[in-house]
Each structure stands twice: as structure tokens, then as C-alpha cells.
C-alpha positions in Angstrom: 66.2 -135.2 -24.0 67.9 -132.5 -25.5 70.5 -130.5 -23.4 70.3 -126.7 -24.1 72.0 -124.6 -21.5 74.7 -125.2 -18.7 75.1 -122.6 -16.0 77.5 -123.3 -13.0 76.5 -122.3 -9.6 78.2 -122.8 -6.2 76.3 -124.8 -3.6 78.1 -125.7 -0.3 81.5 -125.1 -1.9 80.9 -127.5 -4.7 79.9 -126.7 -8.3 76.4 -127.9 -9.3 75.5 -127.5 -12.9 71.6 -127.5 -14.0 70.7 -128.7 -17.4 67.9 -127.4 -19.1 66.0 -129.3 -21.7 62.5 -129.8 -23.3 60.7 -132.8 -22.3 58.4 -135.1 -24.5 55.6 -132.5 -24.1 57.6 -129.8 -25.2 57.8 -128.4 -21.6 61.1 -127.0 -20.4 62.7 -128.6 -17.2 65.8 -128.5 -15.3 68.0 -131.0 -13.5 71.3 -131.2 -11.6 73.5 -134.3 -12.2 76.1 -135.5 -9.6 79.7 -136.4 -11.2 78.6 -139.9 -11.5 75.6 -139.0 -13.6 73.2 -139.7 -11.1 70.3 -137.2 -11.0 70.4 -135.2 -7.7 67.8 -132.4 -8.2 65.3 -132.0 -10.9 62.2 -129.7 -11.3 58.9 -131.1 -10.4 57.0 -129.5 -13.2 57.3 -128.4 -16.6 57.3 -124.8 -17.7 56.1 -123.1 -21.1 59.5 -121.1 -21.6 63.1 -121.7 -20.8 63.2 -118.3 -18.9 60.5 -119.7 -16.6 62.5 -122.7 -16.0 65.8 -120.8 -15.3 63.8 -118.6 -12.9 62.4 -121.5 -11.2 65.9 -123.1 -10.6 67.1 -119.8 -9.4 64.2 -119.3 -6.8 64.9 -122.8 -5.6 68.6 -122.6 -5.2 69.4 -118.9 -3.6 71.8 -119.4 -0.7 71.8 -117.1 2.1 75.2 -115.4 1.0 73.4 -114.7 -2.3 70.5 -113.0 -0.6 
């Protein structure tokens, strides 16, 4: 797994940081890790571009205060 980009977001007062990476099939994915390293959220599919993976993360993590 290649870590490519970290982008901080606020979620319920805690800072979660998605990690964007290419999987073994060369598709872009994202995941969010807890402080202890446990994966607490992840994309359910791969994307053809990093831009699409970022858009998917942002679509799934919009809080009411952001809208």
C-alpha cells in the first residue's frame, strides 16, 4: 500500500485523516485510521483516479455544519 495524501477533516470534534492509496489492482481507495492504527472507515470500491476517490470520501463525510 502506498500512502499518497493526507487531508485532515473534523468529525464530531475529533480529527480524522483519510489516507489515499493505490491498491494491488491500481485503483485508488481511501481509509481512515484511529490513533491506535485500527481502520475505522474505508472505501467499499476502487476508483480510476485519485480525484474520484477524494470526491467519494468528501461525499460520504459531509457534516450538517458543512452543508
